[in-house]
C-alpha positions as CSV (number, residue, x, y, z in Angstrom):
1,X,-23.2,20.4,21.6
2,X,-24.6,18.3,18.8
3,X,-24.3,19.0,15.1
4,X,-27.4,18.7,13.0
5,X,-25.8,16.9,10.1
6,X,-23.8,13.8,10.8
7,X,-22.9,12.5,7.4
8,X,-19.9,14.1,5.6
9,X,-20.0,15.2,2.0
10,X,-17.5,16.4,-0.6
11,X,-17.6,17.9,-4.0
12,X,-14.7,18.4,-6.5
13,X,-14.7,21.3,-8.9
14,X,-12.2,22.4,-11.5
15,X,-11.5,26.2,-11.1
16,X,-9.2,27.2,-13.9
17,X,-6.1,25.1,-13.5
18,X,-6.9,24.3,-9.9
19,X,-8.9,21.3,-8.7
20,X,-10.9,22.4,-5.6
21,X,-12.2,19.8,-3.2
22,X,-14.9,21.2,-0.8
23,X,-15.5,19.0,2.2
24,X,-18.5,19.4,4.6
25,X,-17.8,17.4,7.6
26,X,-19.9,18.5,10.6
27,X,-19.6,17.0,14.0
28,X,-15.8,17.0,14.4
29,X,-16.1,19.3,17.5
30,X,-19.1,17.7,19.1
31,X,-18.4,17.5,22.8
32,X,-20.7,14.7,23.8
33,X,-19.7,11.9,21.4
34,X,-17.8,8.7,22.4
35,X,-14.2,8.3,21.4
36,X,-15.1,5.6,18.9
37,X,-17.5,7.9,17.1
38,X,-15.0,10.8,17.2
39,X,-12.3,8.5,15.6
40,X,-14.8,7.6,12.9
41,X,-15.4,11.3,12.1
42,X,-11.6,12.0,12.1
43,X,-10.9,9.2,9.7
44,X,-13.7,10.4,7.4
45,X,-12.2,13.9,7.6
46,X,-8.8,12.4,6.7
47,X,-10.3,10.5,3.8
48,X,-11.7,13.7,2.2
49,X,-8.7,15.9,3.1
50,X,-5.7,13.6,3.3
51,X,-3.1,16.1,2.1
52,X,-4.4,18.7,4.6
53,X,-6.6,21.7,4.4
54,X,-5.9,24.9,2.5
55,X,-8.7,26.9,4.0
56,X,-11.5,26.5,6.6
57,X,-14.8,28.2,5.9
58,X,-16.5,29.2,9.2
59,X,-20.1,30.2,8.3
60,X,-21.8,32.5,10.7
61,X,-25.3,34.0,10.2
62,X,-25.2,37.7,10.9
63,X,-28.8,37.8,12.1
64,X,-28.6,34.7,14.3
65,X,-25.5,34.0,16.3
66,X,-26.7,31.1,18.4
67,X,-25.4,29.3,21.5
68,X,-24.7,26.3,19.3
69,X,-22.5,28.4,17.0
70,X,-20.7,29.8,20.0
71,X,-20.1,26.3,21.3
72,X,-18.9,25.1,17.9
73,X,-16.4,28.0,17.6
74,X,-15.3,27.4,21.2
75,X,-14.7,23.7,20.5
76,X,-12.7,24.6,17.4
77,X,-10.6,27.1,19.3
78,X,-9.9,24.7,22.2
79,X,-9.1,21.8,19.9
80,X,-7.1,23.5,17.1
81,X,-6.2,27.0,18.4
82,X,-5.2,30.0,16.4
83,X,-3.3,27.8,13.9
84,X,-6.6,26.8,12.4
85,X,-8.2,30.2,12.5
86,X,-5.2,31.7,10.7
87,X,-6.3,29.6,7.7
88,X,-10.0,30.4,8.3
89,X,-12.3,32.5,6.2
90,X,-15.2,33.7,8.2
91,X,-18.2,33.9,5.9
92,X,-21.1,36.0,7.3
93,X,-24.4,35.0,5.7
94,X,-27.6,37.0,5.5
95,X,-25.8,40.3,5.4
96,X,-27.5,43.3,4.1
97,X,-24.3,45.0,3.1
98,X,-20.7,44.4,2.0
99,X,-18.0,43.1,4.3
100,X,-16.7,46.6,4.8
101,X,-20.1,47.8,5.8
102,X,-20.5,44.9,8.2
103,X,-17.1,45.5,9.7
104,X,-18.0,49.2,10.2
105,X,-21.3,48.3,11.9
106,X,-19.5,45.8,14.2
107,X,-16.8,48.2,15.0
108,X,-19.5,50.8,16.0
109,X,-21.0,48.1,18.3
110,X,-17.6,47.3,19.7
111,X,-17.1,51.0,20.5
112,X,-20.5,51.1,22.2
113,X,-19.7,48.0,24.1
114,X,-16.4,49.4,25.3
115,X,-18.3,52.5,26.6
116,X,-20.9,50.4,28.3
117,X,-23.6,51.3,25.8
118,X,-26.1,48.8,24.3
119,X,-25.1,47.4,21.0
120,X,-27.5,48.0,18.1
121,X,-26.8,45.2,15.6
122,X,-25.0,42.3,17.2
123,X,-24.8,40.7,20.7
124,X,-21.9,40.7,23.1
125,X,-21.0,37.0,22.2
126,X,-20.7,37.9,18.5
127,X,-18.5,40.9,19.3
128,X,-16.1,38.8,21.3
129,X,-15.7,36.3,18.5
130,X,-15.4,39.0,15.9
131,X,-12.5,40.5,17.9
132,X,-11.0,37.0,18.1
133,X,-11.3,36.6,14.3
134,X,-9.4,39.8,13.8
135,X,-6.7,38.9,16.3
136,X,-6.1,35.7,14.3
137,X,-6.0,37.6,11.1
138,X,-8.9,35.7,9.7
139,X,-10.1,36.6,6.2
140,X,-13.7,37.8,6.3
141,X,-16.4,37.8,3.6
142,X,-20.1,38.1,3.3
143,X,-22.8,36.3,1.4
144,X,-25.5,39.0,1.1
145,X,-29.2,38.3,1.3
146,X,-29.9,39.7,-2.2
147,X,-29.8,36.8,-4.7
148,X,-28.3,39.0,-7.4
149,X,-25.3,39.6,-5.3
150,X,-24.6,36.0,-4.1
151,X,-22.5,34.9,-7.0
152,X,-20.3,37.9,-6.8
153,X,-19.9,37.2,-3.0
154,X,-19.2,33.6,-3.7
155,X,-16.5,34.5,-6.2
156,X,-14.8,36.6,-3.6
157,X,-14.8,33.7,-1.1
158,X,-13.4,31.4,-3.8
159,X,-10.5,33.9,-4.5
160,X,-9.7,33.9,-0.8
161,X,-9.6,30.1,-0.8
162,X,-7.3,30.0,-3.8
163,X,-5.0,32.6,-2.2
164,X,-4.7,30.7,1.0
165,X,-4.0,27.5,-0.9
166,X,-1.1,29.1,-2.8
167,X,0.3,31.2,0.1
168,X,1.1,28.4,2.6
169,X,1.3,24.7,3.0
170,X,-1.9,22.8,3.8
171,X,-2.9,22.6,7.4
172,X,-2.8,19.3,9.2
173,X,-4.1,18.9,12.7
174,X,-2.7,16.4,15.2
175,X,-5.8,14.4,14.7
176,X,-5.1,14.2,11.0
177,X,-1.4,13.3,11.6
178,X,-2.5,10.6,14.0
179,X,-5.1,9.3,11.5
180,X,-2.4,9.5,8.8
181,X,0.0,7.4,10.9
182,X,-2.8,4.9,11.7
183,X,-3.5,4.6,8.1
184,X,0.2,4.4,7.1
185,X,0.8,1.6,9.6
186,X,-2.1,-0.3,8.1
187,X,-1.1,0.5,4.6
188,X,2.3,-1.1,5.4
189,X,0.5,-4.2,6.7
190,X,-1.5,-4.4,3.5
191,X,1.6,-4.0,1.3
192,X,3.2,-6.9,3.2
193,X,0.3,-9.2,2.3
194,X,2.2,-10.3,-0.8
195,X,-0.7,-11.9,-2.6
196,X,-2.6,-9.7,-5.1
197,X,-6.0,-10.9,-4.1
198,X,-5.2,-10.3,-0.4
199,X,-3.7,-6.9,-1.1
200,X,-6.9,-6.0,-3.0
201,X,-9.0,-7.2,0.0
202,X,-6.7,-5.2,2.4
203,X,-7.2,-2.0,0.3
204,X,-11.0,-2.5,0.6
205,X,-10.5,-2.7,4.4
206,X,-8.6,0.5,4.4
207,X,-11.4,2.2,2.3
208,X,-13.8,0.9,5.0
209,X,-11.6,2.4,7.7
210,X,-11.6,5.8,5.9
211,X,-15.3,5.4,5.5
212,X,-15.7,5.3,9.3
213,X,-15.2,1.6,10.2
214,X,-14.0,1.1,13.8
215,X,-10.2,0.7,14.1
216,X,-10.7,-2.5,16.1
217,X,-12.8,-4.0,13.4
218,X,-10.2,-2.9,10.8
219,X,-7.4,-4.6,12.7
220,X,-9.5,-7.7,13.1
221,X,-10.0,-7.9,9.4
222,X,-6.3,-7.2,8.7
223,X,-5.4,-9.9,11.3
224,X,-7.5,-12.4,9.3
225,X,-5.7,-11.4,6.2
226,X,-2.3,-11.8,8.0
227,X,-3.4,-15.3,9.1
228,X,-4.3,-16.1,5.5
229,X,-0.8,-15.0,4.4
230,X,0.8,-17.2,7.1
231,X,-1.4,-20.2,6.0
232,X,-0.5,-19.7,2.4
233,X,3.1,-19.3,3.2
234,X,3.0,-22.5,5.3
235,X,1.2,-24.3,2.5
236,X,3.7,-23.0,0.0
237,X,6.6,-24.0,2.3
238,X,5.1,-27.5,2.6
239,X,4.7,-27.7,-1.2
240,X,8.3,-26.5,-1.6
241,X,9.5,-29.1,0.9
242,X,7.6,-31.8,-0.8
243,X,8.9,-30.7,-4.2
244,X,12.4,-30.6,-2.8
245,X,12.0,-34.1,-1.3
246,X,10.8,-35.3,-4.7
247,X,13.7,-33.6,-6.4
248,X,16.2,-35.2,-4.1
249,X,14.5,-38.6,-4.4
250,X,14.6,-38.2,-8.2
251,X,18.3,-37.1,-8.1
252,X,19.2,-40.1,-5.8
253,X,17.3,-42.5,-8.1
254,X,19.0,-41.0,-11.1
255,X,22.4,-41.3,-9.3
256,X,21.7,-44.9,-8.5
257,X,20.7,-45.5,-12.1
258,X,23.9,-43.9,-13.3
259,X,26.0,-46.1,-10.9
260,X,24.2,-49.2,-12.0
261,X,24.6,-48.2,-15.6
262,X,28.3,-47.5,-15.1
263,X,28.7,-50.9,-13.3
264,X,26.9,-52.6,-16.2
265,X,29.0,-50.8,-18.7
266,X,32.2,-51.8,-16.8
267,X,31.0,-55.4,-16.5
268,X,30.2,-55.5,-20.2
269,X,33.6,-54.0,-21.0
270,X,35.3,-56.7,-18.8
271,X,33.4,-59.3,-20.6
272,X,34.3,-57.9,-24.0
273,X,38.0,-57.8,-23.0
274,X,37.8,-61.3,-21.6
275,X,36.2,-62.5,-24.7
276,X,38.7,-60.7,-26.9
277,X,41.6,-62.1,-24.8
278,X,40.1,-65.7,-24.9
279,X,39.6,-65.4,-28.7
280,X,43.2,-64.0,-29.0
281,X,44.6,-66.8,-26.9
282,X,42.6,-69.4,-28.8
283,X,43.9,-67.9,-32.1
284,X,47.5,-68.0,-30.9
285,X,47.1,-71.6,-29.7
286,X,45.7,-72.5,-33.1
287,X,48.6,-70.7,-34.8
288,X,51.1,-72.5,-32.6
289,X,49.4,-75.9,-33.3
290,X,49.4,-75.2,-37.0
291,X,53.1,-74.3,-36.8
292,X,53.8,-77.6,-34.9
293,X,51.8,-79.5,-37.4
294,X,53.6,-77.9,-40.3
295,X,57.0,-78.6,-38.7
296,X,56.0,-82.2,-38.1
297,X,54.9,-82.6,-41.7
298,X,58.1,-81.0,-42.9
299,X,60.1,-83.3,-40.7
300,X,58.2,-86.2,-42.0
301,X,58.8,-85.2,-45.5
302,X,62.4,-84.7,-44.8
303,X,62.7,-88.1,-43.1
304,X,61.0,-89.7,-46.1
305,X,63.4,-88.0,-48.5
306,X,66.4,-89.0,-46.4
307,X,65.1,-92.6,-46.3
308,X,64.6,-92.5,-50.0
309,X,68.1,-91.2,-50.5
310,X,69.6,-93.9,-48.3
311,X,67.6,-96.5,-50.1
312,X,68.9,-95.2,-53.4
313,X,72.4,-95.2,-52.2
314,X,72.3,-98.8,-51.0
315,X,71.2,-99.9,-54.4
């Protein structure tokens, strides 16, 4: 089965205090698409409904229950089961009466079908699915053909959606959980990119993944970013090593200068001490020489006085 519309769409509306996101994503249950295209659609679905789905609207035209609709419902049932339909609101369009009147008509046809009589309003295929909807406790509503009644009917559907949203946790399928894990794994890789510009680029890649880019292409882009991280880290490591080498060389040169300066200071101190010692010794020698000279002069004077005294005594 092929869906007519391939591109997803979404719309966000504020309803009172509630922000309501309506997602139209056809093609999730196509039976003839390759796995790669199916992955793209699932990622697009996850992009629009990451936290899960509060309510599914299954739109069925009362006057035209086609084989395509049957196949679509069958695909939904096979893929997601009653868990999905328990959160579904079956919206019958082009109805001439209220939902109660429609249910009454269908039940009449169900009774006729049970008794082997021809149904008047709907076909056997529709009756089978109507019974399945009831077995799943699906909510049901109509959008009547009369334009003046459509807004009233739409409000009823909206109330049902809000009720489902507050009554139970959002529904997440296995596809969504797998998509979420795929995205989480890659978000972890992006967070590990370390550099703000690469993280920003990685976030763009994730947006492309959610926009339907192939997983293989996403991983290739992230691998290139990982490579850039390694290259930058290697460059930074080389710069750190070079800076460390320069620091060590500067420290060693400074240490050598300190040793040389210390040696020069010690040599200067030795010279100063030697000079002081030499000056002191020279000074002491001079003092000793002066003392000897003074003693010699004193002795000479004493000798002269003695001679003069002896000379005087002889006279």
